[in-house]
N, C-alpha and C positions, 0 to 999 in steps of 0.2 A: 460184420463179424470182426471182433477184436483180435488183434494179433497177440500171441504170447510173447513173453520176454525173450525166449529162445528164438522165436521166428524173427523178432526185431533185430536181434544180434546177427542172425544169419543174413538178413537183408542188408545190414550195414556192411558186413564183410563182402558180400557180393558186389555192392556198390563200389567198394574200394578196389576189388579185383578188376572191375571194368575200367576204373580210372588209370591204374598202373599199366594197363595194356594199350592205352590210348594217348598217353602223354609222356614226353621226355623231359619235361620241366621237373627235375628231380626234387628241387626245393619245395615246389608246390605239392607234389605227390606225397612227400614225406610229412609235410604239414597236415595234409588231409588225412593221412593214416593215423597220426597222433590225435587229431581232432576226433576221429571216429573211435579210437581206443579210449579216449576220455569219456565219451558218451556211453560206450558199452560197459565199461567197468565202473562208471559213475565216480570218476576222480575229479578233484579240484584243480590239479595241475599235472602236466606230463612233459616228458623230455625224451628226445632221441639224441644220444651222444655217439660220436664216431671217434675212432682211435686215430691219432696223428702219429704215424710211425717214426717221423723224424725226431720227435722228442719224447715218445712213449707217454703221451697224455691223452685224455679224453676232452673233447670240446663239444659244446652244445650246438648241434646242427639245427635242431628244432626245440623250442621251449615255449609251452603254452601255459596260460594261467595269468593271474594278476601281475605276477613278478617276472613274466617270461623274458621281456626285453632286458631286464637287469641281470638275470641269470646267465644270459648268453655272453656276458663279459668274462666269465670265469672258466677255468680249466681244472681238471682233476688229474692227478698222477694215477697211473695204472696201479690198482691195489688200494687206492685212497677212497674212503667212503664206501657206501653200499654199491654205487655204480662202479667204482673202481674195483671192488672185490669181485663183482659179477664179470667184469671185463677180464680180470686176471685169471679166474678159475673157470670161466665159461659155464657157470651154473646159475639157475634162477634163484632168487632170494626173496622171501616174503617176510617182512618185518612188521608185525602188528603194532609194536610200540618201540619207536626208535630210541627212547630214553634208556631202555634196558639193553641196547645193543651197542657194544663197544666199537663196532665197525662204522657206526654213523658219524659222518663228518659234519659238524654243526656250524662251522665257520661261515659257509655261504648263507645258510638260513639266517644267521645273526646279522650278517652284513646287509641283506636285502629286507630284513625285518619281516620274515615269514616263518610261521610256526609249522614245523613238520612233525606230524604225529605218526603216520604209518607210510611205508614204502613197499611197493612191489616192483621188482626189477628183473628183467630177463635178458639173456645175451642176444645179440644180433649177429647171426652167422652167415657167411657166404662161402659155400663149398667147404664146410667143416672148419672154416677159419673164422674166429671171432673178430669182427670189424667194428663192433660198438655195442651199445645196450639201449633198451627201451625201459623207461621207468615211469610209473604213475605214483602220485603222492596224494594222500588224504582222501578217503572215501567221502563222497558228498553227504550221505546220511551218516548218522553217528554209528558207524560200523567199521569193520576192518576188512581188508581185502581177503578173498578166499582162494582156494585152489582152483575153483572154476574160473575166477578172474585171471589167475595165472595162466590157465590153458588158453583163454581168450587173448591175453596179451602176447603169448607165444605165437598165436595165429597171426596177429598183426606184425610181429617181428618177422615171420616168414614172408609176409606180403612186402614188408619194407626191403627185405633181402632181394626179393624178385625185382622190385622196382629199381634198386641200385644196380643189379646185374644187367637188367634190360638197358638202363641208361649207359652203363659202361660199354656194353656190346654195341649199342647204337653209335657212341662216340668213336669206338675203335674202328667200326666199319666206315664211318664218315672220314676218319683220319686216313684209313687205308685207301679210300677212294681219292682223297686229296693227294696223297703221295703218288698213287698210280697216275693221276692226271699230270702231276709235276714231271713224272718220269716220261710220260708220253710226249709232253710238250718239249722237254729238254732233249737235246741231241745226245743219244746214248754213246756215240763214238765222238769223244771230244776232239777239238782241233789239235793236231799234233804240234808240239812246241818245236819250232824250227831253229836249228842251230848245230853247226859242226865244229865250232871252236872248242879248244881244249877246256876253257873256262866253263862254258855252258854244259859240256858233256859231264864235267865233274858234278855240277849242280843237279843235272838230270839223274845221275847215278845215285845221289843222295836221296832224291825224291822217290826213286824206285825202291830203295832200301827201307825207307820209313813207311811206304805205302802198305807194306805187308803187316804193319802193326796198328795199334789203336792210339799210338803216341800223339800228343798234341804238337802241332807244327806251327811255327811262327815264320811267316814269309816276309822278308825285309827287302827294301829297295826303293828306288825313286819311282815316281808316278810314270806309268806307261811301260814298265819293264816286263810285264807279263806275269805278275803275281797271281792273278785270278786263273790264268791258264795253267800255272804250276799246280794250283789247288785242284783243278779239274784232273790233271794228270795223276795226282796222288789218289784222289777219290776213285777214279775209274780203274785203277790198278789194285785197289784194296779189296778186301773181302766184303765190303759194304757197297760194291759197285752196282748191285741190283736194287739198292735203296736210294732214297732221295739225297741229292746234294742241294741244300738250301743256302742261297747266297744272300747276305745282308750287307748293304753299304751303310755303315754306321754314320758316315758324314752326310748322307743324303736324307736322313730321317731327323726331324726336329727333336730337340731334347725332351719336349713334353710328350712325345709319342714313342720314343725309343723303347721304354720299359715295357709298355703294353705290346709293342711290336715283337719284342723278343720273347716275353713270357706269357702273353695273352692276358685277358681279363675276364672276370665274371660279370654277369648281368648286374647292373646297379652299382658297380665299383666307382663310377663317376657319372656325371649328368648324361653324357652321350652313350654310355654303355647300355644299349637297349637289349643286348643279347650277349651270351658268352662268346669269346673270341679265342681261337687257337693261336698260340704264339709260334714263332719260328722254331723254337727248340722242340715243341711238340711235333711240328711238321717234319722235323729232321729225325724223329725217333727211329732208331734202327739204322740210320744213315749218317751223313756228315753235315755239319753246319760250318759255313765259311763266313767269318766276320771280317769284312774288308774295312780298312781305315779304322781299326780298333782304337787307335790313339785319340780318336775324337769323342769317345764315350765319357760321360760325366762321372764324377767320383762316386755318386750314389749307385749308378748302374754298374760300375766296376765292382762294387761290393757284392751285388747280387750275382754277377757273373762269376765271381770268385767262389761262391757257394756251389754253383753248378759244376765248376771244375773240380772242386774238392769232393763233393758228395754225389754228383750227377743227379741232383734233386732240383726240381723247378716248382715254383708256386706262382699262380696267376695273381695279377694285380687285383686286390680286393678279395682274394680267396683265403680260405682258412686251412685248406688241405694241400699237401705236397704230393708230388708224383715223381717216380724214378724216370730218368731220361737216359736211354741207351744211345748216346751220340758220340761221334768223333769230332773234335773241334780243331779247326784250322783258323788262323787269324793272319792278317796282313796289315802292314803300316809302312808309310814312307817317312815316318818320324823316327828320330833317335830316342828310343824309349829309355835308354840309360839317362839321357839328359832330362826327359820328361819326369822320371822318378826323382832326380835331383831337385827339380823345380817344384816338386809336390803336385804335379799335374796328373801323375799316373801312380797307382798303388804299387808299392814295391812287391808286396806278396802276390798280387795278380801277375806282375811282370815275370816273377820266378815260375809261376804256374804255367804261363804261356811259353816261356823261353826254354822249353824242354828240348826241342829239336829245331833250332833256327836255321833257315836257309836264306842266304843273301843272294838275290837275283842281280847280277851285274848290269850296269847301264850299257846301252848299245855302243857307246864310244869305247868301251873296254873290250868289245868283241866285234870289231869292225869287219872281220872276215865273214861274219854272218849276214852282213848288210845286203850283198848281192843275192843271197839265197832268199832272204825275207822279201826283198824287192820283187824278185821273180814270182814268189808265191802270191803277193798282193796283186801283181799285174794279172796273173791268171784269174784271180777272183773277180777283179773289177772289169776285166775283159768280158767275162760271163755276165756279170750284173748289168753292165752298160752296153752290151751287145756290140763289142768292138773286137778287132782282131790284130792288136798291136803285137809285133813279134818279139820285142825286147828293148834293151837300152843301148844307146851308143856308148863307146868306151869313155867318151868325155863325160857323159851323164853318170856313168858308174863311178868315175873319179870324183865327181862333185858329191855324189851320195856318200862315198866312203870318207871324203875329206871333211864332211860337216860334223859339227859337235853333237847334234841331236839332244838338246835339252829336254825334249818331250819323249825321247826314247822310241820304242817300237810303235807306240800309238801315233807319234808325230810322223814317223816314216810311213805308216799306213795312210795317214791323211794326205801326205805329199804325193804318194803314188796314185791315190784316188783322183786328186786334182790333175795330176799329169795325164792320166788316162782320159779324163774329160777334155782336156785342152789339146791333146795330141791329134794331129791331122795326118801324120805320116805313119810309116810302118814301124818306126823305132822312136822311142822316147828320147829326146835330145835335150841339150842344155836349155833351150828356149821354153821347154815345157815344165821345167822345174822351178818352183817358186819356194825358196827357203828363206828363213829369217837371216838377217845379216849378222847376228850375234855369233861370235866364235868362228866366223869364216875368214879365210886368209885371202885378202884382196890381191896380194902379190902374185898368187898362183892363178888368178883369174884373168881371162882375156878381157880387154876393155869393152868389147861388145856385150859382155855379160853384166856390166854395171847397170844397175837400175837408176831411174830418175830419183832425185832426192825424195820426192813425195812417195814414190813406190817403196823405197827403202825404209822410210819412216813408218809407213803403214804396216809393212811387214814386221818391223820391230815391235810396233804397238800390238799387233795381232798376236805374235808369239809370246810377248811378255804378259799380256792379259790372260791368255790361255794358261800360262804357267801359274799365275796368281790364282785363277779360278780353280785349277786342279788342286792347289795347296789348301784352298778354303772349301773344298768339297762342292765347288760350283755354286756356292752361296753368294749371290751378288752383293748382298748387304755387307758381308764380311770382306769381300774382295774390294769394295769401294773404300772401306776404312783403310785397308792396306795400301791401296793406290792413292789415298787421300784426295778422292774426287767424289762428286755427288753421285748418289745411286742412279738417278735419272740419266746423268751423263754417261755412266758406265753402260747402261742399257742401250743408249743410242750408239755408242762405240761398238758394242757387240753386234748390233744390227748392221751398221755401216761396214764393219770389217768382216762380215759374214762368218761370225764365230758360232760354232754349235758343238754341243757335247756329243761325241760319237762313242 
């Protein structure tokens, strides 16, 4: 029994309906929709164009026909050409002879050497909002498109809208699940920033004030002062506290990966891009993103970051569409960004965007009254972790701790206390349990029994100095070896021998 044309059209539409409910590969689904539209209305070429709201233009998401690949290079302004007119007025348009229609934009046809005779174009709507258009060009047989063709193309437009909405819903749910997972993994009650000194109280008061806003915050200070902890304090006291806090260490990600890590990429953007990837900005949507060591970003990534700060718009690597990002940005650096701008290593316009609310976290040596508090806090923590019951510190140990220069700040203090808890065999941590670098220590104030052997002193100095260089180079051993002017392999051996680890 032969099928009528009407039955074949219906069969093709049912086939597409099945596809859009079984696949979330939107590019493939839209291509299949336009391929079926071509067959049903017997067109020689067809396109699906979407609106790019960032610059108010139409771009070719799908373009089929002999010149499809060439057509995808072009864009149309809203209102320009037949497709632009349909997008602007959200009405279908059937043009049997384009030569007699002033709205026809012939430049693209000329440039790709394609003769356009007739066009049928309908709007693509999502919840009463026009997001693009579908168009078919030149009827296969020597005929023009009809109102029946228009009705069929509108049906395919509805199918395309369902496919796009399904995909967006799927990605929104997936993103919500990822954010929920991040929230469950992260401790919702952040570690309290410990400090009773006047200087640190002033900084914490500033953090509390800015937490209530969406203002961009720039945290400044040496390595190990607690900039990340400040970022947590601000986020968890803000109205975004129930959303994700996404942390990115810009120094720990290779230059070749940082862009896709921040903004994500689309499938096929480069050789290894086998699927779409969500960027950190998308994961932080509705919440906060914290960019640590922001001074390490390359100039090209700085330019993209500037656009995010200006317009809150992100675009994946290899993507053609942009997306609004509802994020609060905090950044941190141990570099002098004023100097970096002068040396043309950091964009001046980005610096001004970041430097809206700067908070300088003071080094530990400038708030020495906080050292006993911090030491007691770390002691309680490592007592629990290491199953020990050390009561506290001798007065001599406290004097040594408060008299040290602390080039590694709170992070170094934490490491020293952990080592001391491991070594201590008594009820109290004493002088003999403390192993500090010799740099900046006053030997006049030390008892002779506390003097290390020359080998021990040299190793302590090496260890502390290498740690300092590694921190400044983002723990990148190749960069650190260049600064130290030693072989990369020798640095690796020293790291192993001196028991250096990133904590």
